[in-house]
N, C-alpha and C positions, 0 to 999 in steps of 0.2 A: 505494501501499499504508500499509496507516495500523498495520501492526504497532506500527513502535519508537514511535510516539506510544503507544499501547497501550500497549505495555512500560513505560515512563517515566510514565503515569497509576498504573498497578499499583503498580510500586513503592512511588509518593510515599504513596499510598492504605494500604498495608502499615507502612511505614515511618512518616507520622501514626496511623496508629490503635492503634501501642502505646502513645501516648505519657501518656493519658490510664489503659492500667490499671498503668503506671507512677508515676504523679503518685498515683496513690490507694495504694501499694503502700509509697509516701516518706515519708506525712504520718502521725507523729510524735516521741515527742521520741527523739534522738540521744546514742548519749557520741560525742560525735565524734574524742580525742584525749584522748591522756591522756600526762601528767610526770610527772617523777618522783614528786609529793606532790599532783596536781591534776590535774582532766576537767575537759573541758571536751562541752559536750550543747548543743546545736542540737537543737530546735525544729520539727518544722517545720508550718506547722498546712492545711488544707483548705483556709480562703481566699486559698492561696499568701501568705504572712508567715513571716515565721521570725523566732526568737531566738535567739542564741546568750548562754550563764554560765558562768560556772566556778564546780564545784561543790563550791565554798569556802565558804563562810557566811566567811568576813572581805570578799571582797566579792562591792558590792551590783548584783542584777541588772538585766537583761540589760547584754551586754558591745556588744552590737553587735546591731540588730534592721532590717527591711525586708524585703524582695517577695523570694520565689526564683521559678523557673519550671524546667522541663526544655528543652532546645534541643539535639536529634539523642540521641547518650545523655552530655551532660554536663545533669549537676549546677546552674545559676545562682545566687546566691546575690547580689544586690542592695543593699548598704548605705546605709539610706533615713536611718535613726539611729544614734552611736551614742558610746561617753562622751567624755569629756573625751583623759582621752589615749591614746584611736583614730579623734579627729579628721580621721588622714591618708589611713585607707580611705572616707570618709563618699563617699559619691554612685558612686562604683567596686562594679563586678562580682567576686567572688570566682565562677572554675567551677571541676568536679570533674571528672574525667569518670566514668562508673563507672561497676562492672565483676560478675564473680563479684555480680549481684543473686539473695542468696539473703530466704529470712521475716526471719530475724533479723539479718540482717551485710547489708554492701558492699562490696565497697573503691572508695575516690572518692581518685583520684589529680589532686592540685595540675595546672592549665593549668600556672602557671608555672613549677613545679618538679616533674617528673615523678618524680623520685627519691624524693618524701616522699609515699607513698601510701602509707596509711590506713586503717583497717579499721570501717569505724562502723558500728555491735553497739546493736541497741534497746533501749531501756528503758523506752519504753510507748505 
């Protein structure tokens, strides 16, 4: 019987088939977090590069940048460049579990601290 093999193959195709659609939906500029007086803007580009900056004019953009990808239900940001004050994150991955995805917002839960879920809202 080849039923278990077919089942595994079908599940793999279904799971990987959803990734391109999610990737297309993620492309754009997102308000990815705010504190009392400053917000973070994350831009995910179609070529799988990203940049993150503060919306405050006193901070030169970007804060850090790199590449992004989807792994299962996670958005992975790989930091390839960071300004001098953030050099400790250079070369690292930031991972977020994506849930409650909608057209204009989704919930991003950092895998390092699942108590800090945040809503990302589409800007453009």
